[in-house]
PyMOL commands that place a pseudoatom at each C-alpha (Angstrom):
pseudoatom trace, name=CA, resn=MET, resi=1, chain=A, elem=C, hetatm=0, pos=[-26.415, -59.477, 30.786]
pseudoatom trace, name=CA, resn=THR, resi=2, chain=A, elem=C, hetatm=0, pos=[-28.854, -60.069, 33.652]
pseudoatom trace, name=CA, resn=GLY, resi=3, chain=A, elem=C, hetatm=0, pos=[-27.168, -61.163, 36.844]
pseudoatom trace, name=CA, resn=GLU, resi=4, chain=A, elem=C, hetatm=0, pos=[-23.639, -60.189, 35.796]
pseudoatom trace, name=CA, resn=ALA, resi=5, chain=A, elem=C, hetatm=0, pos=[-21.832, -58.253, 38.474]
pseudoatom trace, name=CA, resn=GLY, resi=6, chain=A, elem=C, hetatm=0, pos=[-20.179, -55.000, 37.487]
pseudoatom trace, name=CA, resn=ASP, resi=7, chain=A, elem=C, hetatm=0, pos=[-19.251, -52.030, 39.612]
pseudoatom trace, name=CA, resn=ARG, resi=8, chain=A, elem=C, hetatm=0, pos=[-22.882, -51.822, 40.833]
pseudoatom trace, name=CA, resn=PRO, resi=9, chain=A, elem=C, hetatm=0, pos=[-24.918, -54.300, 42.884]
pseudoatom trace, name=CA, resn=ALA, resi=10, chain=A, elem=C, hetatm=0, pos=[-26.261, -57.176, 40.794]
pseudoatom trace, name=CA, resn=GLY, resi=11, chain=A, elem=C, hetatm=0, pos=[-29.950, -56.965, 41.712]
pseudoatom trace, name=CA, resn=HIS, resi=12, chain=A, elem=C, hetatm=0, pos=[-32.690, -57.148, 39.117]
pseudoatom trace, name=CA, resn=TYR, resi=13, chain=A, elem=C, hetatm=0, pos=[-35.459, -54.581, 39.495]
pseudoatom trace, name=CA, resn=LYS, resi=14, chain=A, elem=C, hetatm=0, pos=[-39.113, -55.301, 38.800]
pseudoatom trace, name=CA, resn=LEU, resi=15, chain=A, elem=C, hetatm=0, pos=[-40.980, -52.016, 38.398]
pseudoatom trace, name=CA, resn=ARG, resi=16, chain=A, elem=C, hetatm=0, pos=[-44.610, -51.273, 37.625]
pseudoatom trace, name=CA, resn=LEU, resi=17, chain=A, elem=C, hetatm=0, pos=[-45.687, -47.810, 36.490]
pseudoatom trace, name=CA, resn=PHE, resi=18, chain=A, elem=C, hetatm=0, pos=[-49.394, -46.988, 36.752]
pseudoatom trace, name=CA, resn=ILE, resi=19, chain=A, elem=C, hetatm=0, pos=[-50.656, -44.249, 34.412]
pseudoatom trace, name=CA, resn=THR, resi=20, chain=A, elem=C, hetatm=0, pos=[-54.026, -42.930, 33.213]
pseudoatom trace, name=CA, resn=GLY, resi=21, chain=A, elem=C, hetatm=0, pos=[-54.294, -42.854, 29.446]
pseudoatom trace, name=CA, resn=SER, resi=22, chain=A, elem=C, hetatm=0, pos=[-51.986, -40.993, 27.092]
pseudoatom trace, name=CA, resn=THR, resi=23, chain=A, elem=C, hetatm=0, pos=[-52.047, -37.664, 28.920]
pseudoatom trace, name=CA, resn=PRO, resi=24, chain=A, elem=C, hetatm=0, pos=[-48.992, -35.377, 28.888]
pseudoatom trace, name=CA, resn=ARG, resi=25, chain=A, elem=C, hetatm=0, pos=[-48.336, -36.262, 32.548]
pseudoatom trace, name=CA, resn=SER, resi=26, chain=A, elem=C, hetatm=0, pos=[-48.461, -40.007, 31.784]
pseudoatom trace, name=CA, resn=THR, resi=27, chain=A, elem=C, hetatm=0, pos=[-46.230, -39.621, 28.729]
pseudoatom trace, name=CA, resn=ARG, resi=28, chain=A, elem=C, hetatm=0, pos=[-43.725, -37.589, 30.767]
pseudoatom trace, name=CA, resn=ALA, resi=29, chain=A, elem=C, hetatm=0, pos=[-43.690, -40.181, 33.568]
pseudoatom trace, name=CA, resn=ILE, resi=30, chain=A, elem=C, hetatm=0, pos=[-43.000, -43.017, 31.101]
pseudoatom trace, name=CA, resn=ALA, resi=31, chain=A, elem=C, hetatm=0, pos=[-40.198, -41.084, 29.387]
pseudoatom trace, name=CA, resn=ASN, resi=32, chain=A, elem=C, hetatm=0, pos=[-38.623, -40.055, 32.704]
pseudoatom trace, name=CA, resn=MET, resi=33, chain=A, elem=C, hetatm=0, pos=[-38.720, -43.601, 34.073]
pseudoatom trace, name=CA, resn=ARG, resi=34, chain=A, elem=C, hetatm=0, pos=[-37.280, -45.160, 30.913]
pseudoatom trace, name=CA, resn=ARG, resi=35, chain=A, elem=C, hetatm=0, pos=[-34.438, -42.621, 30.930]
pseudoatom trace, name=CA, resn=ILE, resi=36, chain=A, elem=C, hetatm=0, pos=[-33.672, -43.179, 34.624]
pseudoatom trace, name=CA, resn=CYS, resi=37, chain=A, elem=C, hetatm=0, pos=[-33.740, -46.965, 34.196]
pseudoatom trace, name=CA, resn=GLU, resi=38, chain=A, elem=C, hetatm=0, pos=[-31.455, -46.927, 31.155]
pseudoatom trace, name=CA, resn=GLU, resi=39, chain=A, elem=C, hetatm=0, pos=[-28.969, -44.606, 32.844]
pseudoatom trace, name=CA, resn=ASN, resi=40, chain=A, elem=C, hetatm=0, pos=[-28.902, -46.420, 36.191]
pseudoatom trace, name=CA, resn=LEU, resi=41, chain=A, elem=C, hetatm=0, pos=[-30.170, -49.983, 35.716]
pseudoatom trace, name=CA, resn=HIS, resi=42, chain=A, elem=C, hetatm=0, pos=[-29.193, -50.785, 32.143]
pseudoatom trace, name=CA, resn=GLY, resi=43, chain=A, elem=C, hetatm=0, pos=[-30.097, -54.433, 31.514]
pseudoatom trace, name=CA, resn=ARG, resi=44, chain=A, elem=C, hetatm=0, pos=[-31.149, -55.042, 35.124]
pseudoatom trace, name=CA, resn=TYR, resi=45, chain=A, elem=C, hetatm=0, pos=[-34.805, -54.063, 35.121]
pseudoatom trace, name=CA, resn=ASP, resi=46, chain=A, elem=C, hetatm=0, pos=[-38.263, -54.948, 33.903]
pseudoatom trace, name=CA, resn=LEU, resi=47, chain=A, elem=C, hetatm=0, pos=[-40.595, -51.971, 33.587]
pseudoatom trace, name=CA, resn=GLU, resi=48, chain=A, elem=C, hetatm=0, pos=[-44.276, -52.750, 33.156]
pseudoatom trace, name=CA, resn=VAL, resi=49, chain=A, elem=C, hetatm=0, pos=[-46.540, -49.830, 32.262]
pseudoatom trace, name=CA, resn=VAL, resi=50, chain=A, elem=C, hetatm=0, pos=[-50.161, -50.295, 33.349]
pseudoatom trace, name=CA, resn=ASP, resi=51, chain=A, elem=C, hetatm=0, pos=[-52.863, -47.970, 32.035]
pseudoatom trace, name=CA, resn=VAL, resi=52, chain=A, elem=C, hetatm=0, pos=[-55.541, -47.940, 34.731]
pseudoatom trace, name=CA, resn=TYR, resi=53, chain=A, elem=C, hetatm=0, pos=[-58.195, -46.984, 32.156]
pseudoatom trace, name=CA, resn=GLU, resi=54, chain=A, elem=C, hetatm=0, pos=[-57.486, -50.229, 30.283]
pseudoatom trace, name=CA, resn=ASN, resi=55, chain=A, elem=C, hetatm=0, pos=[-56.886, -52.377, 33.380]
pseudoatom trace, name=CA, resn=PRO, resi=56, chain=A, elem=C, hetatm=0, pos=[-58.647, -50.859, 36.424]
pseudoatom trace, name=CA, resn=ASP, resi=57, chain=A, elem=C, hetatm=0, pos=[-58.423, -54.101, 38.417]
pseudoatom trace, name=CA, resn=ALA, resi=58, chain=A, elem=C, hetatm=0, pos=[-54.608, -53.888, 38.406]
pseudoatom trace, name=CA, resn=THR, resi=59, chain=A, elem=C, hetatm=0, pos=[-54.763, -51.057, 40.952]
pseudoatom trace, name=CA, resn=LYS, resi=60, chain=A, elem=C, hetatm=0, pos=[-56.510, -53.176, 43.605]
pseudoatom trace, name=CA, resn=GLU, resi=61, chain=A, elem=C, hetatm=0, pos=[-53.689, -55.620, 44.381]
pseudoatom trace, name=CA, resn=LEU, resi=62, chain=A, elem=C, hetatm=0, pos=[-51.130, -52.871, 45.028]
pseudoatom trace, name=CA, resn=GLN, resi=63, chain=A, elem=C, hetatm=0, pos=[-53.689, -50.332, 46.297]
pseudoatom trace, name=CA, resn=VAL, resi=64, chain=A, elem=C, hetatm=0, pos=[-52.835, -47.597, 43.793]
pseudoatom trace, name=CA, resn=ILE, resi=65, chain=A, elem=C, hetatm=0, pos=[-54.950, -44.495, 44.449]
pseudoatom trace, name=CA, resn=ALA, resi=66, chain=A, elem=C, hetatm=0, pos=[-53.129, -41.839, 42.376]
pseudoatom trace, name=CA, resn=THR, resi=67, chain=A, elem=C, hetatm=0, pos=[-51.332, -41.766, 39.035]
pseudoatom trace, name=CA, resn=PRO, resi=68, chain=A, elem=C, hetatm=0, pos=[-48.691, -41.746, 37.879]
pseudoatom trace, name=CA, resn=THR, resi=69, chain=A, elem=C, hetatm=0, pos=[-47.386, -44.124, 40.529]
pseudoatom trace, name=CA, resn=LEU, resi=70, chain=A, elem=C, hetatm=0, pos=[-44.211, -46.175, 40.245]
pseudoatom trace, name=CA, resn=ILE, resi=71, chain=A, elem=C, hetatm=0, pos=[-44.017, -49.295, 42.384]
pseudoatom trace, name=CA, resn=LYS, resi=72, chain=A, elem=C, hetatm=0, pos=[-40.730, -51.071, 42.981]
pseudoatom trace, name=CA, resn=ILE, resi=73, chain=A, elem=C, hetatm=0, pos=[-41.738, -54.689, 43.470]
pseudoatom trace, name=CA, resn=LEU, resi=74, chain=A, elem=C, hetatm=0, pos=[-38.253, -56.205, 43.500]
pseudoatom trace, name=CA, resn=PRO, resi=75, chain=A, elem=C, hetatm=0, pos=[-35.836, -56.081, 45.152]
pseudoatom trace, name=CA, resn=GLU, resi=76, chain=A, elem=C, hetatm=0, pos=[-37.779, -55.824, 48.367]
pseudoatom trace, name=CA, resn=PRO, resi=77, chain=A, elem=C, hetatm=0, pos=[-38.929, -53.817, 50.211]
pseudoatom trace, name=CA, resn=LEU, resi=78, chain=A, elem=C, hetatm=0, pos=[-41.819, -52.653, 48.044]
pseudoatom trace, name=CA, resn=ARG, resi=79, chain=A, elem=C, hetatm=0, pos=[-41.674, -48.897, 47.471]
pseudoatom trace, name=CA, resn=ARG, resi=80, chain=A, elem=C, hetatm=0, pos=[-44.042, -46.354, 45.879]
pseudoatom trace, name=CA, resn=ILE, resi=81, chain=A, elem=C, hetatm=0, pos=[-43.144, -43.137, 44.127]
pseudoatom trace, name=CA, resn=ILE, resi=82, chain=A, elem=C, hetatm=0, pos=[-46.018, -40.868, 43.108]
pseudoatom trace, name=CA, resn=GLY, resi=83, chain=A, elem=C, hetatm=0, pos=[-45.736, -38.149, 40.457]
pseudoatom trace, name=CA, resn=ASP, resi=84, chain=A, elem=C, hetatm=0, pos=[-44.303, -37.651, 36.972]
pseudoatom trace, name=CA, resn=LEU, resi=85, chain=A, elem=C, hetatm=0, pos=[-40.868, -38.933, 38.093]
pseudoatom trace, name=CA, resn=SER, resi=86, chain=A, elem=C, hetatm=0, pos=[-39.121, -35.753, 36.953]
pseudoatom trace, name=CA, resn=ASP, resi=87, chain=A, elem=C, hetatm=0, pos=[-37.098, -35.491, 40.182]
pseudoatom trace, name=CA, resn=GLN, resi=88, chain=A, elem=C, hetatm=0, pos=[-34.375, -38.028, 39.434]
pseudoatom trace, name=CA, resn=GLU, resi=89, chain=A, elem=C, hetatm=0, pos=[-32.824, -37.832, 42.916]
pseudoatom trace, name=CA, resn=LYS, resi=90, chain=A, elem=C, hetatm=0, pos=[-36.202, -38.623, 44.516]
pseudoatom trace, name=CA, resn=VAL, resi=91, chain=A, elem=C, hetatm=0, pos=[-36.749, -41.558, 42.142]
pseudoatom trace, name=CA, resn=LEU, resi=92, chain=A, elem=C, hetatm=0, pos=[-33.258, -42.971, 42.745]
pseudoatom trace, name=CA, resn=ALA, resi=93, chain=A, elem=C, hetatm=0, pos=[-33.711, -42.633, 46.512]
pseudoatom trace, name=CA, resn=GLY, resi=94, chain=A, elem=C, hetatm=0, pos=[-37.034, -44.454, 46.231]
pseudoatom trace, name=CA, resn=LEU, resi=95, chain=A, elem=C, hetatm=0, pos=[-35.305, -47.253, 44.322]
pseudoatom trace, name=CA, resn=ASP, resi=96, chain=A, elem=C, hetatm=0, pos=[-32.433, -47.371, 46.850]
pseudoatom trace, name=CA, resn=LEU, resi=97, chain=A, elem=C, hetatm=0, pos=[-29.946, -46.370, 44.150]
pseudoatom trace, name=CA, resn=LYS, resi=98, chain=A, elem=C, hetatm=0, pos=[-27.195, -43.808, 44.011]
pseudoatom trace, name=CA, resn=PRO, resi=99, chain=A, elem=C, hetatm=0, pos=[-26.698, -41.937, 40.740]
pseudoatom trace, name=CA, resn=LEU, resi=100, chain=A, elem=C, hetatm=0, pos=[-23.959, -43.290, 38.489]
pseudoatom trace, name=CA, resn=ARG, resi=101, chain=A, elem=C, hetatm=0, pos=[-22.661, -39.759, 38.053]
pseudoatom trace, name=CA, resn=SER, resi=102, chain=A, elem=C, hetatm=0, pos=[-22.094, -37.595, 41.081]
pseudoatom trace, name=CA, resn=SER, resi=103, chain=A, elem=C, hetatm=0, pos=[-24.115, -34.378, 40.859]
pseudoatom trace, name=CA, resn=ASP, resi=104, chain=A, elem=C, hetatm=0, pos=[-22.149, -32.687, 43.661]
for i in range(1, 104): cmd.bond("trace and resi %d" % i, "trace and resi %d" % (i + 1))
show_as sticks, trace
zoom trace
């Protein structure tokens, strides 16, 4: 599963999503990111969700100042995407991915 080459590059993505509690915006960001990952990175990603209310120190290392914030840790370079992740094209661009299905 992990590391097998298909018709897409064989990189494994390490993603960290910072949220604040179980607000509608946080819930929407989690759902959007899980959907995007399953559609575009199936089996090639680890998504860690960090609630900054429960773990405020986690924001210091990566200097998170707003939520929701998605940070692509691997593959490098590190990238940040801020917002509820509803704009799939913006999220895919931030992850250096092209959509599996062409929208044009």
